C-alpha positions as CSV (number, residue, x, y, z in Angstrom):
1,M,0.0,0.0,0.0
2,D,2.8,2.3,0.9
3,N,4.5,1.6,-2.4
4,L,1.3,2.4,-4.3
5,I,1.0,5.7,-2.5
6,I,4.7,6.6,-3.2
7,Y,4.3,5.6,-6.9
8,S,1.1,7.7,-7.2
9,L,2.9,10.6,-5.7
10,R,5.8,10.3,-8.2
11,V,3.3,10.1,-11.1
12,T,1.5,13.3,-9.9
13,I,4.8,15.1,-9.5
14,V,6.0,14.0,-12.9
15,F,2.7,15.0,-14.5
16,F,2.7,18.6,-13.2
17,F,6.5,19.0,-13.8
18,T,6.1,17.8,-17.4
19,F,3.1,20.1,-17.9
20,L,5.0,23.1,-16.7
21,C,8.0,22.3,-18.8
22,A,5.9,21.7,-22.0
23,R,4.1,25.0,-21.4
24,S,7.3,26.9,-21.1
25,L,8.9,25.3,-24.2
26,T,6.4,26.6,-26.8
27,K,3.0,28.1,-27.4
28,K,2.8,26.9,-30.9
29,A,0.6,24.2,-32.3
30,I,2.3,21.0,-33.4
31,A,2.1,21.9,-37.1
32,Q,3.8,25.3,-36.4
33,M,6.7,23.9,-34.3
34,T,10.3,24.1,-35.5
35,A,12.5,21.0,-35.7
36,Y,14.3,21.9,-32.4
37,E,11.0,22.4,-30.6
38,I,9.7,19.0,-31.7
39,A,13.1,17.5,-30.6
40,G,12.7,19.2,-27.2
41,I,9.2,17.8,-26.7
42,M,10.3,14.3,-27.6
43,I,13.3,14.4,-25.2
44,L,11.2,15.9,-22.5
45,A,8.9,12.9,-22.7
46,N,11.8,10.6,-22.0
47,V,13.4,12.7,-19.3
48,A,10.0,13.2,-17.5
49,A,9.3,9.4,-17.5
50,E,12.6,8.5,-15.8
51,P,11.3,8.8,-12.2
52,L,8.6,6.3,-12.9
53,V,11.4,3.7,-13.7
54,D,14.5,4.5,-11.5
55,K,12.6,6.4,-8.7
56,V,15.1,9.3,-8.8
57,V,12.9,12.4,-9.2
58,I,15.7,14.9,-8.8
59,K,17.4,13.6,-12.0
60,S,14.2,14.3,-14.0
61,V,13.9,17.8,-12.5
62,Y,17.6,18.6,-13.5
63,G,17.1,17.1,-17.0
64,G,14.0,19.1,-17.6
65,G,15.6,22.3,-16.4
66,L,18.6,21.7,-18.6
67,L,16.4,21.0,-21.6
68,I,14.4,24.2,-21.0
69,L,17.7,26.2,-20.8
70,L,18.9,24.6,-24.1
71,M,15.6,25.4,-25.8
72,F,15.8,29.0,-24.6
73,L,19.4,29.4,-25.9
74,V,18.5,27.8,-29.3
75,N,15.4,29.9,-29.6
76,K,17.5,33.1,-29.1
77,L,20.2,31.9,-31.6
78,A,17.4,31.2,-34.1
79,L,16.5,34.9,-34.0
80,V,20.0,35.8,-35.3
81,N,20.0,35.9,-39.1
82,K,23.4,34.2,-39.2
83,F,22.0,31.1,-37.5
84,N,18.4,31.2,-38.7
85,H,18.8,28.8,-41.6
86,V,20.5,26.3,-39.3
87,F,17.7,26.0,-36.7
88,E,14.6,26.7,-38.9
89,H,13.4,25.9,-42.3
90,T,13.4,28.5,-45.0
91,P,10.4,29.3,-47.3
92,T,10.2,27.2,-50.5
93,L,8.8,28.5,-53.7
94,I,6.3,26.0,-55.2
95,I,4.7,28.1,-57.9
96,S,6.4,31.0,-59.6
97,R,4.7,33.3,-62.2
98,G,2.0,30.6,-62.7
99,K,4.5,27.8,-63.3
100,I,4.8,24.8,-60.9
101,I,8.4,24.2,-59.8
102,M,8.3,20.4,-59.9
103,K,11.8,20.0,-58.4
104,N,10.8,22.0,-55.3
105,L,7.4,20.2,-55.1
106,K,9.2,16.8,-55.0
107,F,11.8,18.1,-52.5
108,M,8.9,19.0,-50.2
109,G,7.4,15.5,-50.6
110,L,4.2,16.9,-52.1
111,S,2.2,15.4,-55.0
112,L,0.3,17.5,-57.4
113,N,-2.9,16.1,-55.9
114,Q,-1.8,17.4,-52.4
115,L,-0.9,20.8,-53.9
116,E,-4.3,21.1,-55.4
117,G,-5.9,20.3,-52.1
118,L,-3.8,22.9,-50.3
119,L,-4.8,25.5,-53.0
120,R,-8.5,24.6,-52.6
121,Q,-8.1,25.2,-48.8
122,Q,-6.9,28.8,-49.7
123,G,-9.9,29.3,-52.0
124,Y,-8.3,28.6,-55.4
125,D,-9.7,25.7,-57.4
126,K,-7.7,26.6,-60.5
127,T,-3.9,26.4,-60.3
128,S,-3.7,28.7,-63.3
129,D,-5.2,31.5,-61.1
130,V,-2.1,31.4,-58.9
131,H,0.9,33.7,-59.6
132,T,3.0,32.6,-56.6
133,A,2.7,29.9,-53.9
134,I,5.2,29.5,-51.1
135,I,5.5,26.8,-48.4
136,E,6.3,28.7,-45.3
137,P,8.8,27.5,-42.6
138,Q,5.8,26.5,-40.4
139,G,4.4,24.3,-43.2
140,N,1.6,26.6,-44.2
141,L,0.9,27.5,-47.8
142,S,0.9,31.2,-48.8
143,V,-0.9,31.9,-52.1
144,F,-0.7,35.1,-54.2
145,P,-3.0,35.3,-57.3
146,W,-2.4,37.1,-60.5
147,A,-3.4,40.7,-60.2
148,E,-6.5,40.2,-62.5
149,N,-7.7,37.3,-60.3
150,N,-7.9,39.3,-57.0
151,N,-11.2,38.7,-55.3
152,V,-14.0,41.2,-56.1
153,K,-17.2,41.0,-54.1
154,L,-20.1,40.7,-56.5
155,K,-22.3,42.8,-54.2
156,D,-20.0,45.7,-54.7
157,I,-20.8,45.7,-58.4
158,N,-24.4,44.8,-58.1
159,I,-24.1,41.3,-59.7
160,K,-26.2,38.4,-58.5
161,P,-24.0,35.3,-58.1
162,T,-24.8,32.2,-60.1
163,E,-24.1,28.6,-59.1
164,Q,-20.8,27.4,-60.4
165,G,-18.9,24.1,-60.5
166,I,-15.3,23.3,-59.6
167,T,-12.2,22.9,-61.6
168,L,-11.1,19.3,-62.2
169,P,-7.6,18.0,-62.9
170,L,-7.4,15.8,-66.0
171,I,-3.7,15.1,-66.1
172,M,-1.2,15.1,-63.2
173,D,2.5,14.7,-63.8
174,G,1.9,13.1,-67.2
175,N,-0.8,10.7,-66.1
176,I,-4.4,10.9,-67.3
177,L,-7.0,10.9,-64.5
178,Y,-9.6,8.7,-66.2
179,S,-12.1,8.9,-63.4
180,N,-12.4,12.7,-63.8
181,I,-12.7,12.4,-67.6
182,K,-15.5,9.9,-67.1
183,H,-17.1,12.3,-64.6
184,I,-17.4,15.0,-67.3
185,N,-18.7,12.4,-69.9
186,K,-15.6,12.7,-72.1
187,N,-12.9,10.2,-73.2
188,K,-9.2,10.0,-73.9
189,Q,-9.6,10.9,-77.6
190,W,-11.4,14.2,-76.7
191,L,-8.6,15.1,-74.2
192,E,-5.8,14.3,-76.7
193,E,-7.6,16.5,-79.3
194,E,-7.8,19.4,-76.7
195,L,-4.1,19.0,-76.0
196,R,-3.2,19.1,-79.7
197,K,-5.1,22.4,-80.0
198,Q,-2.6,23.8,-77.5
199,G,0.4,22.3,-79.2
200,I,0.8,19.2,-77.0
201,D,1.6,15.9,-78.7
202,D,3.3,14.0,-75.9
203,Y,1.4,14.7,-72.8
204,K,3.4,12.2,-70.7
205,N,6.6,14.2,-71.1
206,E,5.2,17.7,-71.7
207,V,2.2,18.1,-69.2
208,A,2.6,18.6,-65.5
209,L,-1.0,19.5,-64.9
210,A,-4.1,19.9,-67.1
211,E,-7.4,21.2,-65.7
212,I,-10.8,21.9,-66.9
213,D,-12.9,24.7,-65.4
214,P,-16.7,25.0,-65.1
215,S,-16.7,26.9,-68.4
216,W,-15.1,23.9,-70.2
217,K,-11.8,25.7,-70.7
218,V,-8.8,23.4,-70.5
219,T,-5.7,24.9,-68.9
220,I,-2.3,23.3,-69.3
221,M,0.9,23.7,-67.2
222,R,3.9,22.3,-68.9
223,K,6.7,20.4,-67.2
Protein backbone atom coordinates (compact mmCIF):
# COMPACT_ATOMS: atom_id res chain seq x y z
CA MET A 1 0.00 0.00 0.00
CA ASP A 2 2.85 2.35 0.88
CA ASN A 3 4.52 1.57 -2.44
CA LEU A 4 1.30 2.40 -4.29
CA ILE A 5 1.00 5.74 -2.51
CA ILE A 6 4.65 6.60 -3.24
CA TYR A 7 4.27 5.60 -6.90
CA SER A 8 1.08 7.67 -7.21
CA LEU A 9 2.89 10.64 -5.71
CA ARG A 10 5.76 10.27 -8.21
CA VAL A 11 3.29 10.09 -11.12
CA THR A 12 1.54 13.25 -9.89
CA ILE A 13 4.84 15.13 -9.50
CA VAL A 14 6.03 14.02 -12.95
CA PHE A 15 2.71 15.02 -14.54
CA PHE A 16 2.72 18.57 -13.18
CA PHE A 17 6.46 19.01 -13.80
CA THR A 18 6.10 17.83 -17.42
CA PHE A 19 3.08 20.09 -17.89
CA LEU A 20 5.03 23.14 -16.67
CA CYS A 21 8.05 22.26 -18.83
CA ALA A 22 5.93 21.69 -21.96
CA ARG A 23 4.09 24.96 -21.39
CA SER A 24 7.35 26.86 -21.10
CA LEU A 25 8.86 25.26 -24.24
CA THR A 26 6.43 26.62 -26.83
CA LYS A 27 2.99 28.15 -27.36
CA LYS A 28 2.76 26.91 -30.95
CA ALA A 29 0.57 24.18 -32.33
CA ILE A 30 2.34 20.96 -33.36
CA ALA A 31 2.14 21.90 -37.07
CA GLN A 32 3.82 25.26 -36.36
CA MET A 33 6.73 23.90 -34.31
CA THR A 34 10.29 24.12 -35.54
CA ALA A 35 12.53 21.04 -35.68
CA TYR A 36 14.30 21.92 -32.44
CA GLU A 37 11.01 22.44 -30.60
CA ILE A 38 9.73 19.02 -31.69
CA ALA A 39 13.07 17.48 -30.60
CA GLY A 40 12.70 19.21 -27.23
CA ILE A 41 9.20 17.82 -26.70
CA MET A 42 10.33 14.28 -27.59
CA ILE A 43 13.33 14.40 -25.24
CA LEU A 44 11.20 15.91 -22.48
CA ALA A 45 8.86 12.91 -22.65
CA ASN A 46 11.80 10.56 -21.99
CA VAL A 47 13.36 12.72 -19.27
CA ALA A 48 10.05 13.17 -17.47
CA ALA A 49 9.34 9.41 -17.49
CA GLU A 50 12.64 8.48 -15.77
CA PRO A 51 11.34 8.84 -12.17
CA LEU A 52 8.65 6.27 -12.94
CA VAL A 53 11.39 3.72 -13.67
CA ASP A 54 14.47 4.50 -11.52
CA LYS A 55 12.64 6.38 -8.71
CA VAL A 56 15.07 9.34 -8.82
CA VAL A 57 12.88 12.40 -9.19
CA ILE A 58 15.72 14.92 -8.85
CA LYS A 59 17.38 13.61 -12.02
CA SER A 60 14.21 14.33 -14.00
CA VAL A 61 13.93 17.81 -12.52
CA TYR A 62 17.57 18.56 -13.46
CA GLY A 63 17.14 17.10 -16.96
CA GLY A 64 13.96 19.06 -17.57
CA GLY A 65 15.55 22.27 -16.36
CA LEU A 66 18.61 21.72 -18.57
CA LEU A 67 16.36 21.01 -21.55
CA ILE A 68 14.42 24.23 -21.03
CA LEU A 69 17.69 26.16 -20.80
CA LEU A 70 18.95 24.61 -24.07
CA MET A 71 15.64 25.38 -25.80
CA PHE A 72 15.83 28.96 -24.58
CA LEU A 73 19.37 29.38 -25.92
CA VAL A 74 18.55 27.78 -29.29
CA ASN A 75 15.44 29.94 -29.61
CA LYS A 76 17.54 33.06 -29.09
CA LEU A 77 20.16 31.89 -31.60
CA ALA A 78 17.41 31.18 -34.15
CA LEU A 79 16.47 34.87 -34.02
CA VAL A 80 19.95 35.79 -35.26
CA ASN A 81 19.97 35.92 -39.07
CA LYS A 82 23.36 34.20 -39.23
CA PHE A 83 21.97 31.06 -37.53
CA ASN A 84 18.37 31.22 -38.71
CA HIS A 85 18.82 28.80 -41.62
CA VAL A 86 20.48 26.27 -39.28
CA PHE A 87 17.69 26.03 -36.71
CA GLU A 88 14.65 26.75 -38.85
CA HIS A 89 13.36 25.86 -42.32
CA THR A 90 13.40 28.49 -45.05
CA PRO A 91 10.43 29.32 -47.33
CA THR A 92 10.19 27.15 -50.46
CA LEU A 93 8.81 28.49 -53.73
CA ILE A 94 6.29 26.03 -55.21
CA ILE A 95 4.66 28.13 -57.95
CA SER A 96 6.43 31.05 -59.63
CA ARG A 97 4.68 33.27 -62.19
CA GLY A 98 2.01 30.60 -62.70
CA LYS A 99 4.48 27.76 -63.30
CA ILE A 100 4.77 24.82 -60.88
CA ILE A 101 8.36 24.19 -59.81
CA MET A 102 8.31 20.39 -59.90
CA LYS A 103 11.78 20.04 -58.37
CA ASN A 104 10.77 21.98 -55.25
CA LEU A 105 7.44 20.18 -55.09
CA LYS A 106 9.16 16.79 -55.02
CA PHE A 107 11.76 18.07 -52.54
CA MET A 108 8.93 18.98 -50.15
CA GLY A 109 7.41 15.52 -50.60
CA LEU A 110 4.19 16.91 -52.08
CA SER A 111 2.22 15.41 -54.96
CA LEU A 112 0.25 17.50 -57.43
CA ASN A 113 -2.90 16.12 -55.86
CA GLN A 114 -1.82 17.37 -52.42
CA LEU A 115 -0.86 20.76 -53.86
CA GLU A 116 -4.30 21.14 -55.41
CA GLY A 117 -5.87 20.27 -52.06
CA LEU A 118 -3.80 22.95 -50.31
CA LEU A 119 -4.77 25.50 -52.96
CA ARG A 120 -8.46 24.64 -52.55
CA GLN A 121 -8.11 25.24 -48.82
CA GLN A 122 -6.94 28.75 -49.71
CA GLY A 123 -9.94 29.25 -52.01
CA TYR A 124 -8.26 28.56 -55.39
CA ASP A 125 -9.70 25.67 -57.39
CA LYS A 126 -7.71 26.62 -60.51
CA THR A 127 -3.94 26.35 -60.29
CA SER A 128 -3.66 28.71 -63.26
CA ASP A 129 -5.17 31.51 -61.13
CA VAL A 130 -2.10 31.45 -58.89
CA HIS A 131 0.89 33.69 -59.59
CA THR A 132 3.03 32.59 -56.63
CA ALA A 133 2.73 29.91 -53.95
CA ILE A 134 5.19 29.46 -51.09
CA ILE A 135 5.53 26.77 -48.42
CA GLU A 136 6.35 28.74 -45.27
CA PRO A 137 8.80 27.54 -42.56
CA GLN A 138 5.81 26.50 -40.39
CA GLY A 139 4.45 24.30 -43.18
CA ASN A 140 1.61 26.64 -44.21
CA LEU A 141 0.94 27.51 -47.85
CA SER A 142 0.87 31.19 -48.81
CA VAL A 143 -0.88 31.91 -52.12
CA PHE A 144 -0.73 35.07 -54.25
CA PRO A 145 -3.05 35.27 -57.29
CA TRP A 146 -2.43 37.06 -60.55
CA ALA A 147 -3.44 40.71 -60.23
CA GLU A 148 -6.48 40.23 -62.48
CA ASN A 149 -7.66 37.35 -60.28
CA ASN A 150 -7.88 39.30 -57.05
CA ASN A 151 -11.19 38.74 -55.34
CA VAL A 152 -13.96 41.25 -56.05
CA LYS A 153 -17.20 41.04 -54.09
CA LEU A 154 -20.12 40.68 -56.46
CA LYS A 155 -22.35 42.75 -54.21
CA ASP A 156 -19.95 45.69 -54.73
CA ILE A 157 -20.77 45.73 -58.45
CA ASN A 158 -24.44 44.77 -58.08
CA ILE A 159 -24.13 41.34 -59.69
CA LYS A 160 -26.18 38.42 -58.47
CA PRO A 161 -23.97 35.32 -58.13
CA THR A 162 -24.83 32.20 -60.09
CA GLU A 163 -24.12 28.62 -59.08
CA GLN A 164 -20.78 27.35 -60.36
CA GLY A 165 -18.92 24.06 -60.46
CA ILE A 166 -15.34 23.28 -59.58
CA THR A 167 -12.16 22.89 -61.62
CA LEU A 168 -11.13 19.27 -62.17
CA PRO A 169 -7.62 18.00 -62.92
CA LEU A 170 -7.44 15.83 -66.05
CA ILE A 171 -3.70 15.13 -66.13
CA MET A 172 -1.24 15.09 -63.24
CA ASP A 173 2.48 14.67 -63.83
CA GLY A 174 1.88 13.12 -67.24
CA ASN A 175 -0.82 10.68 -66.07
CA ILE A 176 -4.42 10.91 -67.26
CA LEU A 177 -7.05 10.86 -64.50
CA TYR A 178 -9.62 8.68 -66.23
CA SER A 179 -12.12 8.93 -63.36
CA ASN A 180 -12.36 12.70 -63.84
CA ILE A 181 -12.69 12.36 -67.63
CA LYS A 182 -15.53 9.90 -67.10
CA HIS A 183 -17.11 12.31 -64.61
CA ILE A 184 -17.43 14.99 -67.30
CA ASN A 185 -18.67 12.41 -69.86
CA LYS A 186 -15.62 12.68 -72.10
CA ASN A 187 -12.95 10.23 -73.24
CA LYS A 188 -9.19 10.04 -73.88
CA GLN A 189 -9.59 10.92 -77.57
CA TRP A 190 -11.37 14.15 -76.67
CA LEU A 191 -8.61 15.07 -74.22
CA GLU A 192 -5.84 14.33 -76.73
CA GLU A 193 -7.62 16.55 -79.26
CA GLU A 194 -7.81 19.38 -76.71
CA LEU A 195 -4.09 18.95 -76.01
CA ARG A 196 -3.22 19.07 -79.71
CA LYS A 197 -5.13 22.36 -80.01
CA GLN A 198 -2.62 23.77 -77.52
CA GLY A 199 0.41 22.25 -79.21
CA ILE A 200 0.80 19.20 -76.96
CA ASP A 201 1.64 15.94 -78.74
CA ASP A 202 3.34 14.00 -75.94
CA TYR A 203 1.38 14.69 -72.75
CA LYS A 204 3.36 12.17 -70.69
CA ASN A 205 6.56 14.17 -71.09
CA GLU A 206 5.15 17.66 -71.65
CA VAL A 207 2.23 18.12 -69.23
CA ALA A 208 2.65 18.62 -65.49
CA LEU A 209 -0.99 19.53 -64.91
CA ALA A 210 -4.08 19.89 -67.11
CA GLU A 211 -7.36 21.18 -65.68
CA ILE A 212 -10.85 21.88 -66.93
CA ASP A 213 -12.90 24.67 -65.37
CA PRO A 214 -16.69 25.02 -65.14
CA SER A 215 -16.72 26.94 -68.44
CA TRP A 216 -15.08 23.92 -70.17
CA LYS A 217 -11.80 25.72 -70.71
CA VAL A 218 -8.80 23.38 -70.53
CA THR A 219 -5.72 24.94 -68.92
CA ILE A 220 -2.31 23.30 -69.26
CA MET A 221 0.87 23.70 -67.22
CA ARG A 222 3.93 22.28 -68.92
CA LYS A 223 6.75 20.45 -67.17
